[in-house]
N, C-alpha and C positions, 0 to 999 in steps of 0.2 A: 672141847665143848660139847655139851648135849645135844642131842641129835633124837627129834619128834618121829619115833619108829612106830606108834600102837594108839590109834583112837581106837576108842568104844562106842555103839549106836544102842542105845535102848527102840525097841519096836514090838508093837504086837504081833506084828507078820515079820519075821524074816526072813522069810523066804522069797517075799516081795518087794522086799528092800534089796534081800540079795542080787535077784533076779536085775532088777532096776538098774544095782553100781556094777553089775557084770555088761549087761547090755548096753548100759550109757556112757558106761567111762572102762570098760575091757577091764577091768580089776577079775582075778583068777582065785577060785576057790581055795582052802589050802586044807578046811578044817571044819571040823562039826565035834560041837562040845554037848554039854545038858541037855536037856530037854525039863521047862519049864510049865505046867498048864498046859502040852500038846504044842510048846511052840520050844525050838529047838534054837542052839546059842550057830552061829555061823561066821567062818573067820574066809576074810579075805584078802588079798593084798594085791598091790600093784607092785613087789617086785623089791620095796624098799619099806612101805608100810605097812603094816596087819593093821585091817578095820573089821574090829569084832560087832556083829550086831547081835546084841544081847536080848532075851525078852523081857519086855517090859511087865515088872511083877506087882501084884496087888497096887494096882492105882498108880505105880509108878507113873511119872509124864516119861512120851517119847522122848528123841532126840540124843543130843550130846551125852552122856555121861559119865568120860573120863577120858585122860589122853596118857599116857607114856611118853618117857626119855631114857633111852639107851647111852649108858654113861658110862665111863671108864673105872669112877672109886663113888660106888652109896655115896659116902661118909664127907668124901669130898665135894663132890656135888650138892649134896642138901646144906652145906655150911650158908653159901647164898642165898640158898632158899630160904633158909632160915630168919637169916639175918634182913632180910627184904620181907618177912612177914609171914609166911609159913608155916603150921605145923610140923613140930619135928617128926621125923621121919617113921609109921608104924610098920613095924613087921605084918609080912601079910602069909595068910596060911602056906602050905608048904603041902599042896594035894595037884600043883601043876596048873592052876587054874589061870594063878595070879603073879607079875611083876614078882621081884623080891620086898621090897619095899612101895610106900605108898606116904603122902604126906597132900596135905589140902590148900588151893593156894587163899589170897585174899577173899576171893568171894565163896569161898567153900567146894570147888571144882579138885576133885579128885585128881592128883597127881602121880602116875608110878615112875619107880623110876627101875632099871633094869641093869646089871652088869651083861647079862645073856640075852637080850634084845629078847625077839618075838617072832614067829615063824613067819618067816615069808615067802 
């Protein structure tokens, strides 16, 4: 069974949002990423799920951007999603910032698929 292990939220002020989740819900910071227009990606976790706070770029709306499932086998996990109407999985860039593959659900939300999971 696929398990949700990753959620990404776009924000204009990732540091402020990180403090909210750390103080409000006890999440721990597990990493920092690229800086875009002076705003840094910040990664938090509750020990099970990774929450990526990503810079909102070029007028992108703030809020939920995508989420990810950890699966045993990407090919097998993608079949029922495709049968249900998702796009076929696309391979993500291999620079370490992305899950191995992603697809889009019926309303266009990106859904990551990973056999290796995310840092928690």
